[in-house]
C-alpha positions in Angstrom: -20.2 5.7 8.3 -18.2 8.9 9.0 -14.9 7.2 7.9 -16.3 6.0 4.5 -14.2 7.1 1.5 -15.3 6.7 -2.1 -11.7 6.5 -3.2 -11.5 2.9 -2.0 -11.7 0.8 -5.1 -12.7 -2.6 -3.6 -14.2 -4.2 -0.5 -10.7 -5.4 0.4 -9.4 -1.9 0.4 -12.3 -0.7 2.5 -11.8 -3.5 5.0 -8.1 -2.8 5.2 -8.7 0.9 5.8 -11.3 0.2 8.5 -8.7 -1.9 10.3 -5.9 0.6 9.9 -7.9 3.5 11.2 -8.3 1.7 14.5 -4.5 1.5 15.0 -3.1 4.7 16.4 0.6 3.8 15.6 -0.2 3.5 11.9 -0.3 6.8 10.0 -3.7 7.6 8.4 -3.3 6.5 4.8 -3.6 8.6 1.7 -5.8 6.7 -0.8 -5.1 6.2 -4.5 -2.0 8.3 -4.5 -0.8 9.0 -8.0 2.9 9.4 -9.0 3.9 11.0 -12.3 7.0 10.8 -14.4 9.1 13.8 -15.4 7.0 14.3 -18.5 3.9 14.6 -16.4 2.4 11.2 -17.4 0.8 9.0 -14.7 3.4 6.4 -13.8 1.7 4.5 -11.0 -1.2 4.8 -8.6 -1.1 3.0 -5.3 -3.9 1.8 -3.0 -2.5 3.3 0.2 0.4 5.6 1.1 1.3 5.6 4.8 3.5 8.4 6.2 4.8 9.3 2.7 7.1 6.3 2.8 5.2 3.0 2.8 3.0 2.0 -0.1 0.3 -0.5 0.8 -1.3 -2.7 -1.9 -4.3 -4.9 -1.2 -4.0 -7.8 -3.6 -7.5 -9.4 -3.7 -9.1 -12.0 -5.9 -10.0 -9.3 -8.5 -6.3 -8.7 -9.3 -5.7 -12.5 -9.6 -8.7 -13.0 -11.9 -7.2 -10.4 -14.3 -4.1 -12.6 -14.4 -1.3 -12.2 -11.9 1.9 -11.0 -13.6 4.8 -11.4 -11.2 7.2 -9.6 -13.6 4.9 -6.6 -13.8 4.5 -6.5 -10.0 8.3 -6.7 -9.6 8.8 -3.9 -12.1 6.1 -1.8 -10.3 7.7 -2.4 -6.9 11.1 -1.5 -8.3 9.7 1.8 -9.6 8.3 2.6 -6.2 11.6 1.6 -4.4 13.5 3.9 -6.8 11.2 6.7 -5.6 12.3 6.0 -2.1 9.1 4.2 -1.1 8.6 0.9 0.7 6.0 -1.3 -1.0 4.1 -3.9 1.0 1.3 -6.2 -0.1 -1.5 -8.0 1.7 -4.6 -9.9 0.9 -7.8 -11.3 2.5 -5.8 -13.7 4.8 -4.2 -10.7 6.4 -7.5 -8.9 6.8 -9.0 -12.0 8.4 -6.2 -12.0 10.9 -5.8 -8.3 11.7 -2.8 -8.7 14.0 -1.0 -10.1 10.9 -1.8 -7.0 8.9 -0.9 -4.7 11.8 2.5 -6.4 12.2 3.2 -6.3 8.5 2.5 -2.5 8.4 4.4 -1.7 11.6 7.4 -3.7 10.3 7.3 -1.9 6.9 7.1 1.5 8.6 10.0 0.6 10.9 12.1 -0.6 8.0 11.3 2.3 5.8 12.0 4.9 8.5 15.3 3.2 9.5 16.9 3.1 6.0 20.4 4.4 6.0 21.2 7.1 3.5 24.2 6.1 1.3 26.3 8.9 -0.1 
């Protein structure tokens, strides 16, 4: 498997990546990108980063088993948005219907790239 990458942390992330790599209009993702605060401490690590603007998060059963915390997810997404990033989430249903995931990523990239700068 020439495209295998040990940085994928779950089967869902690996499946997502295999799908994405077949779509030429979607930038090749950077995996497990880390973002640090001003003090140099790790602030957040994301599953995928597409084109330096769209964060992709595979939300599989493992995350739900650990207990889904909507407030923590909102706080994390807000932190990413404050960095100028566009978070998008998907799960197994999206991977089972690849066109759904493809559309979700294309739409996120389109929205992220068309944001208007406010001065």
